[in-house]
Residue, then its C-alpha position, 0 to 999 in steps of 0.5 A: m487825455r486825448d484819446r481814450k484808448s490810449y494808456g495815458q502814460f507819458c513812459p516810452v513803451a506806453m507810447s510806443a506801444d500806443l502807435l504799434c499795437k493796434r492790430w495788424t500794424v507791426l505785420i504791415i510794417r514788417e511787409l514794409l521792411d521785407g521791401a513790399l511797395g504796393f498796396n497789393e504786395i503789402r496785403n500779400g504778407v496779410p492776406l487775412m487782413s479785410r483790404t478797408l483795414l489795411s487801407a485805414r491803417l496805412a493812413e494811420l500811419e502815414q499820418a503818425g509819420l511812419l511811411r509815406r505814399n510815393l507818388p508815380g513818376p518816371g522810373r517811379r512807382a506808386g507806393y509806400q515808403l517807410t520814413t526813417a522813424g519806420q526803418a528804425l523799426l528794422p531791430v525792434i521787429q527782428a528783435l520780436g521775430d527772434w523772441g518768438q522764435e526762442w520762447i514761443e512753443p510751436d504748435l501747428a495743426i494743419g487749419d494754423v498754415d496758410y499756403g498763400f503766406l508761406l508761399w509768399n515768403l518763399r519767394k523772399s527767401v528762395s535763392r539761385l545756386p552757382n550750378m542751376p541751369a538758367n532756367f529751371l523749375v520745381r514743382l511743389h506737391f502739398v498733400d493735405a492743402p485744400e483741394g485747389h491748392k496742392l500744386h505749385w510750381l517755383s520757375y527760375a527764369g534767368p535772374d527772375i525766380d517766381i511762384c506759379h500757381t498754375d502749371p508754367g509749362g516746361d521740364v520740371d527739374v525737381w520734384i517736392e512732395c510733402e505736408l504742408v505742416a513739415f514744410a512750414e516746420i522746415w522753413m522755420g527752423w522748427r524740424p530738422f529736415s533730415d528728421a522729415l525726409r526719415e519720416r517720409k514727410i517729404q519726398l524728392d526727385g531730381p538730381r542730387a545736387f539740389t535734392e540733398d538739402p533743397f533748403r539750401w536753395l528754398g531758404r528759411s525764415r530769418h529767424a531759423e537759425t535763433r534756438k529753441r528754449p527747452p520745452a520746460e521753459r517755452v511759453k504758449p501762444v494763446 
């Protein structure tokens, strides 16, 4: 056997698991598929992973031929890029997420929701409506988030959309006050926005065109449209 950590089987499932099933590896590939380029961009998607371990995993993926490092040059940022083999994992990662969305019982508590990870993904899902002004500011208040992390701002400035953790100044167009868990459940497609609104787990103020269904422009997880199995059929997270 070449490596005692290997399953030691020539089965393609085993060989793929040898390569991909180390802790964090699939999530790193997910971030690269989502367009992360630099080290810090990747780490924003895996905030609980140490920098040392991330460096080691990236080196392993490069050695395996799933990614390459791009050196800085004219008009080119330094960073990481998936190879053709790495890009071919897109349907695999999508299928893995869809399976989890369909079959795994969601059981979120406040300690399970990393607000930084949620906001990082929200930044990727938000969009601009045709009737939005060029400059548009949203104030997000997560009432149950840790102290010092309750207030965030979603800033539209021309074509750029950014998440700010300190007040960028200017007039707020939409105020959103909500429970962090409820917001995460709506974004994931696990709870209807209307239910959270009726239960006052989310409250909004601003023009009706933008507050009637704010998740039209806040967006949702790419897996949100995958239907959940009935509760009796779901499996439990471990």
